[in-house]
LUMNUNU-759406 format. One line per field, with one value per residue (C-alpha): residue in three letters; x, y, z. Coordinates in nm, 3 decimals. Example, Ala and Ser with C-alpha at 12.3 -4.5 7.8 and 13.67 -1.06 7.14 Angstrom:
<rs>
aa c(Ala  Ser)
px c(1.230  1.367)
py c(-0.450  -0.106)
pz c(0.780  0.714)
</rs>
This chain:
<rs>
aa c(Met  Ala  Asp  Met  Arg  Asp  Lys  Leu  Arg  Lys  Ile  Arg  Trp  Arg  Val  Gly  Leu  Leu  Ala  Thr  Gly  Met  Ala  Ser  Leu  Leu  Ala  Gly  Met  Gly  Val  Val  Ala  Val  Thr  Asp  Ala  Gln  Ala  Ala  Ala  Gly  Cys  Arg  Val  Val  Tyr  Ser  Val  Pro  Ser  Gln  Trp  Gln  Gly  Gly  Phe  Ser  Gly  Ser  Val  Ser  Ile  Thr  Asn  Leu  Gly  Asp  Pro  Ile  Thr  Asn  Gly  Trp  Arg  Leu  Thr  Trp  Ala  Phe  Pro  Ser  Gly  Gln  Thr  Val  Thr  Gln  Ala  Trp  Ser  Ala  Thr  Val  Thr  Ala  Ser  Gly  Ser  Gln  Val  Thr  Ala  Thr  Asn  Val  Gly  Tyr  Asn  Ala  Ser  Ile  Pro  Thr  Asn  Gly  Ser  Val  Ser  Phe  Gly  Phe  Asn  Gly  Ser  Trp  Thr  Gly  Thr  Asn  Thr  Asn  Pro  Ser  Ser  Phe  Ala  Leu  Asn  Gly  Val  Thr  Cys  Thr  Gly  Asp  Thr  Thr  Thr  Thr  Thr  Ser  Thr  Thr  Thr  Thr  Thr  Thr  Thr  Thr  Thr  Thr  Thr  Asn  Pro  Pro  Ala  Gly  Asp  Ala  Met  Ala  Arg  Val  Ala  Glu  Met  Gln  Pro  Gly  Trp  Asn  Leu  Gly  Asn  Ser  Leu  Asp  Ala  Thr  Gly  Ala  Asp  Glu  Thr  Ser  Trp  Gly  Asn  Pro  Arg  Ile  Thr  Glu  Ala  Leu  Leu  Asp  Asn  Val  Arg  Ala  Gln  Gly  Phe  Lys  Ser  Ile  Arg  Ile  Pro  Val  Thr  Trp  Ser  Ala  His  Gln  Gly  Gly  Ala  Pro  Ser  Tyr  Thr  Ile  Glu  Ala  Thr  Tyr  Leu  Ala  Arg  Val  Lys  Glu  Val  Val  Asn  Trp  Ala  Leu  Ala  Asp  Gly  Phe  Tyr  Val  Met  Ile  Asn  Ile  His  His  Asp  Ser  Trp  Gln  Trp  Ile  Asn  Ala  Met  Pro  Thr  Asp  Arg  Thr  Asn  Val  Leu  Ala  Arg  Tyr  Asn  Ala  Ala  Trp  Thr  Gln  Ile  Ala  Thr  Ala  Phe  Arg  Asp  Ala  Ser  Pro  Lys  Leu  Met  Leu  Glu  Ser  Val  Asn  Glu  Pro  Gln  Phe  Ala  Asn  Ser  Ser  Gly  Asp  Ala  Gln  Asn  Ala  Gln  Leu  Leu  Asn  Glu  Leu  Asn  Thr  Ser  Phe  His  Arg  Ile  Val  Arg  Gly  Ser  Gly  Gly  Asn  Asn  Ala  Thr  Arg  Leu  Leu  Val  Leu  Pro  Thr  Leu  His  Thr  Ser  Ser  Glu  Gln  Ala  Arg  Val  Asp  Glu  Leu  Val  Ala  Thr  Phe  Asn  Thr  Leu  Asn  Asp  Pro  Asn  Leu  Ile  Ala  Thr  Phe  His  Phe  Tyr  Gly  Tyr  Trp  Pro  Phe  Ser  Val  Asn  Val  Ala  Gly  Gly  Thr  Lys  Phe  Asp  Ala  Ala  Val  Gln  Lys  Asp  Leu  Thr  Asp  Ser  Phe  Asp  Arg  Val  Ala  Asn  Ala  Phe  Val  Ala  Arg  Gly  Ile  Pro  Val  Ile  Leu  Gly  Glu  Tyr  Gly  Leu  Leu  Gly  Phe  Asp  Arg  His  Thr  Gly  Thr  Ile  Gln  Gln  Gly  Glu  Lys  Leu  Lys  Phe  Phe  Glu  Phe  Leu  Gly  His  Tyr  Ala  Arg  Thr  Lys  Lys  Ile  Thr  Thr  Met  Leu  Trp  Asp  Asn  Gly  Gln  His  Phe  Gly  Arg  Thr  Ser  Tyr  Gln  Trp  Ser  Asp  Pro  Glu  Leu  Ile  Ala  Gln  Ile  Lys  Ser  Ser  Trp  Thr  Thr  Arg  Ser  Gly  Thr  Ala  Ser  Ser  Asp  Gln  Val  Phe  Ser  Ala  Lys  Ser  Ser  Ala  Ile  Thr  Ala  Lys  Thr  Leu  Thr  Leu  Asn  Leu  Asn  Gly  Thr  Ser  Phe  Val  Gly  Leu  Arg  Gln  Gly  Ser  Thr  Asp  Leu  Val  Arg  Gly  Thr  Asp  Tyr  Thr  Val  Ser  Gly  Asp  Gln  Leu  Thr  Ile  Thr  Ala  Ser  Ala  Ile  Thr  Arg  Leu  Ser  Gly  Ser  Arg  Ala  Tyr  Gly  Thr  Asn  Ala  Thr  Leu  Ser  Ala  Arg  Phe  Ser  Ala  Gly  Val  Pro  Trp  Arg  Ile  Asn  Leu  Val  Thr  Tyr  Asp  Lys  Pro  Val  Leu  Gln  Asn  Ala  Thr  Gly  Thr  Thr  Ser  Ala  Phe  Ala  Ile  Pro  Thr  Gln  Phe  Arg  Gly  Asp  Gln  Leu  Ala  Thr  Met  Glu  Ala  Lys  Tyr  Ala  Asp  Gly  Ser  Asn  Ala  Gly  Pro  His  Asn  Trp  Thr  Ser  Tyr  Lys  Glu  Phe  Asp  Val  Ala  Phe  Ala  Pro  Asp  Tyr  Ala  Ala  Ser  Thr  Thr  Thr  Leu  Lys  Pro  Glu  Phe  Phe  Ala  Glu  Val  Thr  Asp  Gly  Ser  Arg  Val  Thr  Leu  Thr  Phe  His  Tyr  Trp  Ser  Gly  Ala  Thr  Val  Thr  Tyr  Tyr  Val  Thr  Lys  Ser  Gly  Thr  Ser  Val  Thr  Gly  Thr  Leu  Ser)
px c(-4.220  -4.414  -4.724  -4.562  -4.386  -4.696  -4.843  -4.490  -4.385  -4.453  -4.306  -3.961  -3.878  -3.599  -3.640  -3.346  -3.358  -3.089  -3.028  -2.726  -2.659  -2.301  -2.054  -1.829  -1.459  -1.156  -0.870  -0.534  -0.356  -0.008  0.214  0.480  0.816  1.072  1.388  1.560  1.300  1.347  1.379  1.122  0.870  0.735  0.464  0.311  0.062  -0.116  -0.215  -0.457  -0.679  -1.034  -1.156  -1.036  -1.224  -1.115  -0.987  -1.051  -0.968  -1.087  -0.803  -0.788  -0.509  -0.439  -0.182  -0.080  0.139  0.424  0.570  0.470  0.129  0.020  -0.196  -0.216  -0.305  -0.119  -0.014  0.081  0.278  0.324  0.418  0.201  0.442  0.227  0.092  -0.252  -0.455  -0.693  -1.073  -1.246  -1.142  -1.325  -1.176  -0.916  -0.853  -0.657  -0.432  -0.201  0.074  0.180  0.256  0.320  -0.003  -0.059  -0.356  -0.432  -0.651  -1.044  -1.142  -1.292  -0.949  -0.672  -0.525  -0.375  -0.228  0.071  -0.045  -0.317  -0.465  -0.638  -0.800  -0.936  -1.015  -1.061  -1.123  -0.897  -0.833  -0.553  -0.410  -0.197  -0.082  -0.214  0.122  0.099  0.295  0.615  0.658  0.505  0.548  0.388  0.439  0.770  0.891  0.917  0.711  0.965  0.707  0.922  1.071  1.431  1.678  1.811  1.801  1.544  1.473  1.188  0.937  0.579  0.386  0.056  -0.202  -0.542  -0.843  -1.250  -1.355  -1.622  -1.483  -1.382  -1.678  -1.777  -1.598  -1.930  -1.803  -1.555  -1.844  -2.070  -1.809  -1.778  -2.140  -2.038  -2.222  -2.596  -2.916  -3.271  -3.508  -3.801  -4.176  -4.170  -4.185  -4.258  -4.580  -4.915  -5.125  -5.115  -4.835  -4.493  -4.565  -4.907  -4.711  -4.601  -4.280  -4.229  -4.151  -3.777  -3.576  -3.196  -3.077  -3.218  -2.989  -2.692  -2.708  -2.704  -2.411  -2.272  -2.305  -2.086  -2.313  -2.206  -2.497  -2.939  -3.165  -3.490  -3.813  -4.047  -4.478  -4.586  -4.932  -5.128  -4.931  -4.997  -5.271  -5.474  -5.441  -5.345  -5.040  -5.020  -4.902  -4.704  -4.809  -4.565  -4.532  -4.474  -4.187  -4.041  -4.055  -3.873  -3.609  -3.564  -3.513  -3.269  -3.075  -2.999  -2.900  -2.649  -2.526  -2.450  -2.230  -2.434  -2.427  -2.847  -3.103  -3.484  -3.739  -4.071  -4.136  -4.512  -4.677  -4.525  -4.850  -5.074  -5.119  -4.807  -4.896  -5.208  -4.961  -5.076  -5.435  -5.391  -5.055  -5.161  -5.256  -4.955  -4.715  -4.816  -4.847  -4.506  -4.349  -4.507  -4.381  -4.028  -4.037  -4.117  -3.901  -3.580  -3.695  -3.669  -3.347  -3.173  -2.883  -2.873  -2.548  -2.365  -2.434  -2.794  -2.874  -3.232  -3.391  -3.652  -3.918  -3.935  -3.989  -4.191  -4.455  -4.747  -5.101  -5.291  -5.011  -4.961  -4.650  -4.271  -4.260  -4.492  -4.303  -3.998  -4.124  -4.321  -4.020  -3.796  -4.015  -4.041  -3.637  -3.594  -3.835  -3.732  -3.371  -3.449  -3.649  -3.375  -3.124  -3.297  -3.327  -3.010  -2.810  -2.599  -2.908  -2.681  -2.464  -2.619  -2.584  -2.936  -3.025  -3.218  -3.394  -3.459  -3.871  -3.946  -3.590  -3.562  -3.209  -3.354  -3.140  -3.399  -3.503  -3.081  -3.092  -3.372  -3.187  -2.835  -3.073  -3.199  -2.830  -2.697  -2.929  -2.899  -2.538  -2.486  -2.153  -2.366  -2.598  -2.608  -2.812  -3.012  -3.203  -3.330  -3.237  -3.435  -3.294  -3.393  -3.798  -3.843  -3.560  -3.637  -3.979  -3.895  -4.156  -4.134  -3.865  -3.610  -3.531  -3.104  -2.860  -2.790  -2.632  -2.977  -2.969  -2.627  -2.668  -2.970  -2.731  -2.429  -2.647  -2.846  -2.512  -2.338  -2.602  -2.568  -2.216  -2.132  -2.412  -2.309  -2.000  -1.745  -1.874  -1.765  -2.123  -2.176  -2.458  -2.619  -2.801  -3.082  -3.261  -3.173  -3.283  -3.505  -3.860  -3.994  -3.861  -4.168  -4.320  -4.035  -3.656  -3.687  -3.937  -3.564  -3.347  -3.059  -2.763  -2.888  -2.980  -2.639  -2.520  -2.676  -2.559  -2.222  -2.226  -2.433  -2.177  -1.886  -1.998  -2.143  -1.750  -1.611  -1.879  -1.797  -2.198  -2.305  -2.539  -2.812  -3.015  -3.375  -3.510  -3.851  -3.799  -3.761  -3.379  -3.258  -3.477  -3.596  -3.580  -3.385  -3.122  -3.037  -3.010  -3.300  -3.087  -2.698  -2.553  -2.717  -2.577  -2.207  -2.227  -2.347  -2.106  -1.824  -1.921  -1.849  -1.444  -1.386  -1.529  -1.646  -1.625  -1.944  -2.037  -2.323  -2.510  -2.542  -2.663  -2.566  -2.834  -2.817  -3.121  -3.186  -3.282  -2.995  -2.634  -2.424  -2.202  -1.919  -2.113  -1.950  -1.986  -1.856  -1.666  -1.727  -1.400  -1.448  -1.086  -1.038  -0.839  -0.961  -0.822  -0.999  -1.330  -1.434  -1.676  -1.709  -1.355  -1.248  -1.048  -1.151  -0.846  -0.782  -0.736  -0.936  -1.244  -1.243  -1.064  -1.009  -0.938  -0.946  -1.298  -1.462  -1.525  -1.581  -1.704  -1.612  -1.854  -1.684  -1.669  -2.034  -2.106  -1.943  -2.056  -2.438  -2.452  -2.810  -2.925  -3.224  -3.418  -3.312  -2.957  -2.702  -2.414  -2.285  -1.935  -1.799  -1.600  -1.330  -1.146  -0.821  -1.124  -1.437  -1.726  -1.704  -1.992  -2.202  -2.303  -2.525  -2.548  -2.878  -3.066  -3.387  -3.640  -3.888  -4.144  -4.469  -4.818  -5.195  -5.509  -5.678  -6.037  -6.058  -6.191  -6.060  -5.996  -5.832  -5.631  -5.369  -5.202  -5.043  -4.678  -4.432  -4.124  -3.901  -3.581  -3.630  -3.769  -3.962  -3.796  -4.122  -4.440  -4.580  -4.935  -5.059  -5.446  -5.506  -5.451  -5.109  -5.189  -5.082  -5.306  -5.341  -5.184  -4.883  -5.019  -4.742  -4.566  -4.641  -4.413  -4.590  -4.496  -4.384  -4.545  -4.818  -4.991  -4.841  -4.630  -4.480  -4.522  -4.220  -4.361  -4.735  -4.634  -4.818  -4.810  -5.066  -5.258  -5.338  -5.676  -5.493  -5.390  -5.726  -5.860  -5.747  -5.826  -6.070  -6.375  -6.423  -6.113  -5.868  -5.505  -5.183  -4.943  -4.516  -4.367  -3.986  -3.769  -3.445  -3.286  -3.406  -3.731  -4.058  -4.385  -4.706  -5.065  -5.401  -5.668  -6.013  -6.181  -6.547  -6.737  -6.567  -6.452  -6.125  -6.022  -5.655  -5.523  -5.251  -5.403)
py c(4.043  4.385  4.258  4.047  4.282  4.449  4.101  4.004  4.341  4.258  3.914  4.050  4.207  3.965  3.820  3.812  3.877  3.799  3.683  3.654  3.456  3.373  3.473  3.360  3.306  3.427  3.275  3.399  3.098  3.092  2.813  2.898  2.712  2.868  2.760  2.606  2.298  2.015  1.663  1.531  1.778  1.914  2.123  2.244  2.559  2.673  3.036  3.224  3.513  3.384  3.763  4.095  4.475  4.834  4.791  4.474  4.090  3.754  3.492  3.099  2.906  2.539  2.348  2.000  1.845  1.648  1.518  1.320  1.343  1.673  1.601  1.868  2.146  2.375  2.758  2.889  3.192  3.440  3.820  4.020  4.189  4.516  4.602  4.379  4.348  4.060  4.177  3.848  3.466  3.149  2.798  2.918  3.200  3.455  3.762  4.014  4.198  4.454  4.263  3.902  3.728  3.409  3.147  2.886  2.583  2.559  2.274  2.012  2.087  2.078  1.729  1.687  1.368  1.288  1.397  1.527  1.854  2.142  2.475  2.812  3.139  3.528  3.859  4.117  4.495  4.621  4.943  5.042  4.664  4.335  4.130  3.743  3.648  3.463  3.256  2.999  2.826  2.585  2.536  2.669  2.497  2.669  2.534  2.405  2.170  1.868  1.714  1.783  2.007  2.104  2.475  2.527  2.848  3.045  3.021  3.136  3.039  3.232  3.080  3.229  3.033  3.055  2.794  2.725  2.709  2.366  2.101  2.035  2.357  2.536  2.805  2.933  2.923  3.117  3.372  3.415  3.542  3.849  4.108  3.972  4.178  4.048  4.117  4.139  4.207  4.070  3.720  3.659  3.922  3.700  3.783  3.669  3.869  3.952  4.316  4.253  4.447  4.748  4.667  4.664  4.309  4.225  4.275  4.121  4.510  4.523  4.240  4.381  4.685  4.483  4.304  4.626  4.763  4.507  4.257  3.862  3.687  3.745  3.634  3.588  3.487  3.275  3.252  2.985  2.954  3.143  2.934  2.569  2.349  2.166  1.833  1.560  1.620  2.013  2.073  2.439  2.652  2.580  2.915  3.038  2.787  2.889  3.245  3.184  2.970  3.260  3.517  3.245  3.188  3.574  3.632  3.313  3.440  3.766  3.606  3.596  3.291  3.282  3.146  3.074  2.982  2.923  3.271  3.369  3.022  3.016  3.221  3.139  2.763  2.639  2.793  2.559  2.250  2.218  2.139  1.998  1.825  1.538  1.832  2.121  1.804  1.657  2.012  2.131  1.797  1.850  2.193  2.053  1.749  1.995  2.252  2.008  1.855  2.178  2.282  1.947  2.041  2.433  2.553  2.448  2.821  2.796  2.749  2.636  2.769  2.564  2.785  3.166  3.233  2.946  3.018  2.763  2.886  2.715  2.505  2.357  2.581  2.563  2.141  2.151  2.428  2.294  1.909  2.062  2.283  1.984  1.772  2.065  2.082  1.709  1.644  1.916  1.773  1.434  1.532  1.774  1.528  1.220  1.422  1.367  1.575  1.896  1.882  1.552  1.828  2.146  2.438  2.397  2.685  2.601  2.843  2.867  2.908  3.275  3.307  3.373  3.473  3.364  3.075  2.855  2.865  2.839  2.535  2.340  2.421  2.282  1.957  1.932  1.962  1.722  1.457  1.572  1.545  1.750  1.905  2.114  2.270  2.676  2.855  3.140  3.371  3.739  4.072  4.371  4.512  4.619  4.666  5.033  5.154  4.945  5.109  5.419  5.347  5.345  5.619  5.426  5.701  5.629  5.394  5.313  5.030  4.850  4.857  4.756  4.483  4.354  4.320  4.144  3.927  3.791  3.758  3.618  3.354  3.241  3.222  3.024  2.752  2.737  2.955  2.810  2.428  2.533  2.558  2.868  3.131  3.366  3.692  3.631  3.964  4.271  4.642  4.833  4.729  5.094  5.118  4.953  5.250  5.484  5.502  5.851  5.667  5.615  5.912  5.958  5.949  5.725  5.544  5.540  5.414  5.079  5.003  5.087  4.884  4.620  4.552  4.558  4.274  4.068  4.040  3.961  3.690  3.533  3.599  3.689  3.974  3.982  4.347  4.296  4.551  4.529  4.833  5.091  5.109  5.037  5.153  4.891  5.092  5.401  5.181  5.466  5.392  5.620  5.686  5.742  5.807  5.493  5.255  5.413  5.338  5.014  4.945  5.061  4.843  4.523  4.569  4.856  5.047  5.384  5.689  5.816  6.093  6.132  6.338  6.432  6.767  7.055  7.278  7.690  7.854  8.196  8.353  8.293  8.428  8.113  7.920  7.635  7.286  6.995  6.629  6.288  6.119  5.701  5.659  5.272  5.210  5.465  5.839  6.147  6.324  6.643  6.876  7.005  7.178  7.070  7.066  7.319  7.192  7.376  7.495  7.294  7.533  7.783  7.689  7.335  7.174  6.820  6.658  6.275  6.168  6.535  6.736  7.091  7.351  7.663  7.980  8.187  7.883  7.826  8.187  8.210  7.911  7.977  8.283  8.505  8.200  8.102  7.838  7.515  7.342  7.635  7.449  7.105  6.951  6.589  6.470  6.263  5.962  5.725  5.504  5.431  5.678  6.044  6.170  6.434  6.716  6.997  7.297  7.417  7.723  7.653  7.804  7.626  7.501  7.714  7.462  7.625  7.505  7.272  7.067  6.820  6.450  6.097  5.997  6.345  6.575  6.797  7.035  7.361  7.330  7.593  7.385  7.677  7.450  7.166  6.810  6.576  6.291  6.143  6.196  6.082  6.061  6.066  6.079  6.351  6.076  5.992  5.702  5.616  5.715  5.550  5.232  5.069  5.164  5.020  5.329  5.716  5.711  5.626  5.523  5.726  5.780  5.511  5.687  6.041  6.175  6.550  6.702  6.954  7.053  7.120  7.279  7.049  6.758  6.441  6.215  5.935  5.731  5.469  5.685  5.811  5.434  5.358  5.707  5.682  5.901  6.247  6.223  6.473  6.368  6.537  6.539  6.628  6.669  6.598  6.767  6.718  7.038  6.893  7.108  6.996  7.137  7.038  7.035  6.893  6.697  6.551  6.304  6.358  6.055  6.130  6.483  6.620  6.939  7.041  7.327  7.459  7.497)
pz c(-2.209  -2.242  -2.078  -1.888  -1.700  -1.531  -1.428  -1.286  -1.099  -0.744  -0.716  -0.876  -0.587  -0.577  -0.914  -1.161  -1.529  -1.884  -2.278  -2.489  -2.847  -2.994  -3.272  -3.491  -3.375  -3.609  -3.435  -3.460  -3.337  -3.195  -3.132  -2.849  -2.776  -2.582  -2.397  -2.068  -2.013  -1.754  -1.850  -1.550  -1.726  -1.994  -2.148  -2.453  -2.452  -2.750  -2.705  -2.929  -2.967  -3.144  -3.180  -3.127  -3.128  -3.060  -2.691  -2.610  -2.733  -2.627  -2.514  -2.524  -2.362  -2.402  -2.190  -2.281  -1.985  -2.155  -1.790  -1.512  -1.409  -1.258  -0.944  -0.722  -0.923  -1.203  -1.226  -1.550  -1.590  -1.897  -1.949  -2.153  -2.387  -2.500  -2.143  -2.206  -1.872  -1.824  -1.707  -1.691  -1.736  -1.694  -1.598  -1.462  -1.186  -1.311  -1.145  -1.273  -1.151  -1.396  -1.707  -1.540  -1.510  -1.320  -1.429  -1.156  -1.182  -1.084  -0.867  -1.196  -1.364  -1.132  -1.275  -1.594  -1.694  -1.919  -2.236  -2.129  -2.199  -2.017  -2.165  -2.024  -2.192  -2.106  -2.210  -2.221  -2.278  -2.481  -2.678  -2.895  -3.021  -2.870  -2.931  -2.797  -2.544  -2.619  -2.306  -2.092  -1.745  -1.621  -1.228  -1.274  -1.556  -1.900  -2.166  -2.496  -2.623  -2.517  -2.201  -2.256  -2.084  -2.455  -2.568  -2.889  -3.044  -2.948  -3.210  -3.304  -3.552  -3.645  -3.849  -3.934  -3.925  -3.932  -3.626  -3.353  -3.021  -2.924  -2.895  -2.483  -2.427  -2.281  -2.101  -2.377  -2.601  -2.373  -2.292  -2.702  -2.714  -2.524  -2.552  -2.665  -2.741  -2.747  -3.076  -2.799  -2.923  -3.265  -3.311  -2.946  -2.968  -2.876  -3.191  -3.564  -3.678  -3.553  -3.612  -3.364  -3.054  -3.306  -3.432  -3.784  -4.007  -3.899  -4.210  -4.316  -4.272  -3.898  -3.806  -3.980  -3.824  -3.474  -3.564  -3.662  -3.276  -3.159  -3.047  -3.069  -2.960  -3.030  -2.839  -3.073  -2.864  -3.017  -2.937  -3.072  -2.951  -3.221  -3.472  -3.343  -3.395  -3.147  -3.031  -3.084  -3.326  -3.210  -3.544  -3.597  -3.905  -4.164  -4.321  -3.934  -3.899  -4.227  -4.109  -3.798  -4.007  -4.217  -3.921  -3.775  -4.101  -4.119  -3.824  -3.831  -4.168  -3.944  -3.742  -3.429  -3.231  -3.149  -2.918  -2.982  -2.728  -2.640  -2.495  -2.383  -2.425  -2.078  -1.959  -2.233  -2.164  -2.003  -1.654  -1.634  -1.588  -1.252  -1.305  -1.681  -1.680  -1.956  -2.218  -2.147  -2.136  -2.468  -2.656  -2.513  -2.622  -2.929  -3.006  -2.908  -3.136  -3.436  -3.336  -3.266  -3.602  -3.815  -3.673  -3.587  -3.866  -3.817  -3.726  -3.343  -3.293  -3.264  -2.942  -2.748  -2.470  -2.257  -2.193  -2.125  -1.785  -1.684  -1.413  -1.264  -1.194  -0.938  -0.777  -0.436  -0.372  -0.456  -0.447  -0.704  -0.869  -0.878  -1.010  -1.276  -1.439  -1.390  -1.610  -1.837  -1.814  -1.862  -2.158  -2.372  -2.300  -2.417  -2.748  -2.850  -2.788  -2.935  -3.252  -3.371  -3.604  -3.416  -3.177  -2.986  -2.882  -2.909  -2.644  -2.465  -2.214  -1.877  -1.675  -1.298  -1.203  -1.337  -1.454  -1.075  -0.897  -0.544  -0.383  -0.404  -0.738  -0.837  -0.596  -0.789  -1.118  -0.997  -0.856  -1.241  -1.419  -1.191  -1.306  -1.660  -1.624  -1.970  -2.034  -2.296  -2.078  -1.995  -1.693  -1.745  -1.513  -1.594  -1.403  -1.413  -1.082  -0.734  -0.760  -0.633  -0.845  -1.133  -1.180  -0.923  -0.651  -0.252  -0.287  -0.507  -0.702  -0.643  -0.741  -0.367  -0.148  -0.157  -0.529  -0.548  -0.316  -0.462  -0.808  -0.649  -0.423  -0.751  -0.911  -0.651  -0.631  -1.008  -1.043  -0.733  -0.761  -1.162  -1.312  -1.000  -1.107  -1.468  -1.620  -1.820  -1.715  -1.932  -1.815  -2.084  -2.038  -1.830  -1.818  -1.582  -1.538  -1.573  -1.977  -2.055  -2.083  -2.123  -2.033  -1.838  -1.529  -1.391  -1.329  -1.620  -1.409  -1.172  -1.455  -1.611  -1.259  -1.275  -1.622  -1.568  -1.244  -1.418  -1.719  -1.438  -1.202  -1.482  -1.612  -1.300  -1.254  -1.586  -1.703  -2.036  -2.092  -2.288  -2.340  -2.355  -2.652  -2.769  -2.941  -2.670  -2.756  -3.103  -3.346  -3.589  -3.904  -3.806  -3.671  -3.395  -3.040  -2.822  -2.592  -2.695  -2.362  -2.228  -2.512  -2.458  -2.095  -2.175  -2.428  -2.246  -1.949  -2.186  -2.108  -1.862  -1.580  -1.594  -1.313  -1.212  -0.994  -0.710  -0.917  -1.268  -1.189  -1.006  -0.908  -0.811  -0.679  -0.943  -0.621  -0.433  -0.532  -0.682  -0.445  -0.503  -0.541  -0.497  -0.614  -0.483  -0.761  -0.827  -0.936  -0.973  -1.021  -1.247  -1.239  -1.202  -1.570  -1.587  -1.646  -1.948  -2.177  -2.491  -2.619  -2.334  -2.076  -1.736  -1.508  -1.213  -0.901  -1.090  -1.227  -1.038  -0.732  -0.669  -0.305  -0.257  -0.401  -0.402  -0.694  -0.606  -0.880  -0.801  -0.806  -1.022  -1.317  -1.232  -1.275  -1.592  -1.727  -1.660  -1.837  -1.791  -1.587  -1.763  -1.592  -1.704  -1.795  -1.890  -1.930  -1.972  -1.837  -1.883  -1.583  -1.795  -1.628  -1.719  -1.863  -1.939  -2.060  -1.948  -1.701  -1.775  -1.559  -1.597  -1.434  -1.379  -1.283  -1.104  -0.849  -0.638  -0.849  -0.836  -0.842  -0.898  -0.775  -1.047  -1.098  -1.296  -1.282  -1.195  -1.542  -1.643  -1.325  -1.455  -1.194  -1.352  -1.257  -1.334  -1.304  -1.341  -1.429  -1.177  -1.241  -1.042  -0.875  -0.663  -0.474  -0.134  -0.057  0.278  0.438  0.725  1.002  0.834  0.685  0.281  0.045  -0.339  -0.455  -0.318  0.011  0.215  0.123  0.096  -0.168  -0.557  -0.830  -1.093  -1.448  -1.271  -1.030  -1.154  -1.424  -1.499  -1.842  -1.870  -2.204  -2.116  -1.771  -1.591  -1.317  -1.392  -1.129  -1.337  -1.315  -1.110  -0.839  -0.768  -0.842  -0.456  -0.311  -0.074  -0.192  -0.001  0.233  0.186  0.039  0.073  -0.178  -0.106  -0.451  -0.421  -0.704  -0.801  -0.660  -0.319  -0.297  -0.219  -0.283  -0.083  -0.234  -0.123  -0.346  -0.265  -0.449  -0.453  -0.727  -1.021  -0.964  -0.830  -0.668  -0.614  -0.393  -0.238  0.107)
</rs>
């Protein structure tokens, strides 16, 4: 994915991206029979907890109608005895009032014939204990396991087994895959070896450690092109296929649900299909014939994905793109299903064009699903955020309403098209495009708000998520997270919401007297608990006040906590909420940054910068006539870490060769540097051939 990010960056303004695998079930089965059934109706409910983790669990409910046929919809009610709550549900609409829970049918399962059954599942949260409900009522009639009016003693039978979700219940199985992780830039590397993109060889220990992080599914992208022979057989190297099987078997042994695919082949040779259809289709079919044969007897926890981020070069337009992708997806489906074994019912994953969530792309995939009419299919898309925010360009520095709407619109489109019809969806990859350089491209607090909201909204839409990780997140040999604060927020979002705030930084100018500072709290359904420094609670009313969603830190508290007021972060506070992870607040002392004159070349130009405790947010570039200078000349705000980059350790601000490559020779460019404190500094650069001069005036 790494090199493709740059190629696709422009078209991904509205493109969504996601990934996930599957995990084993430990089913704690509770069969409940209660009292007071009516003679004209009857029902039996099997309630189970297939999996449970700290603070969360997955529930499965099966209803058998023992009475007259139900034709106009059903309603199942129960009470949670231990205060559990439902956070996500599939194949039913679940609402709650206190401990009382009501589940109603969705459109496709409104009828239950006599002795017929329906099932649904959910994810929930718990504290203390997770006791099974003891009584259920279907359409107001208590379920006793028979159709008589006699009173029976309530019994609960509990057994423990290890099993897969019921065959055919794709929604439940995909829900069990949450959360998922991508083993990126390894087997999908386009060189001759899995280490060719800089990651070490995959080890069993790596997968063990990923599993220990709480991930239940793993997507293992595989690029086959360098290991596939020529026409007509297009034979895959036996040693490479054996290596893929080895890694897959390690993952299955760890209890993961696993997804493999055809990955960067999508842009290496599959994209030539508009002008070379016969050869591309022959190679694609040969690849899937061999892969399907190799894995036909693998565990049902293995899923196959037809192609990663499908795209076509030199096509005639959307209609041809849709026709070609439908041909690939349909051919893949025919080959895998026809290979027999577990492939006859294996979960298969089909993407939209570019794995986009645009409505037209979604509609095209819906048409393919309608034609195939297979209950064991999964739709997938990818999501890397609203492009200006995702790479920090065009002033997209904050997680604002535009960023949030882009996410909700994307998730709504796929959920309405698929999940609402009982078709599961996997977000096969997600992240931010700026992460391909480093995770500092997007400011930390704004980044955390993005991931907190993404996890929450995916849960509400019953979308299983798979984090894209090409080595920049989880260390492949250290088994440590490069950004612990980020992964803590991501993990929390799997089960609950976290409170955040308008900023994670409070700036006080050293050159001025300290004043009280106010932040707006984003409670996200939680309640504010308190403010703390380390293990010490600050005093409400003295150190801070809260009025509605306004948190004000008093001048006296900032003065005390800032000490000698050295430039930079003087103290770190944590705002704590009733759920989720705390929100870090840095108390920062700063003064307006100071830049100096400089000379250099278009390939090496750095402005000496005294940041004085501040941090750079973005940079504008304009010519003297007010027109925009540099790359992306439709905006004055340039791309962070591509056109410019701060180096706080070296006390410099670098202007990159990519910036000067699109600056008119001989022109004077006015730069405006915007800092997170709100300060701005104006600077001027003039390019003359390969020489660059920078001045303050």
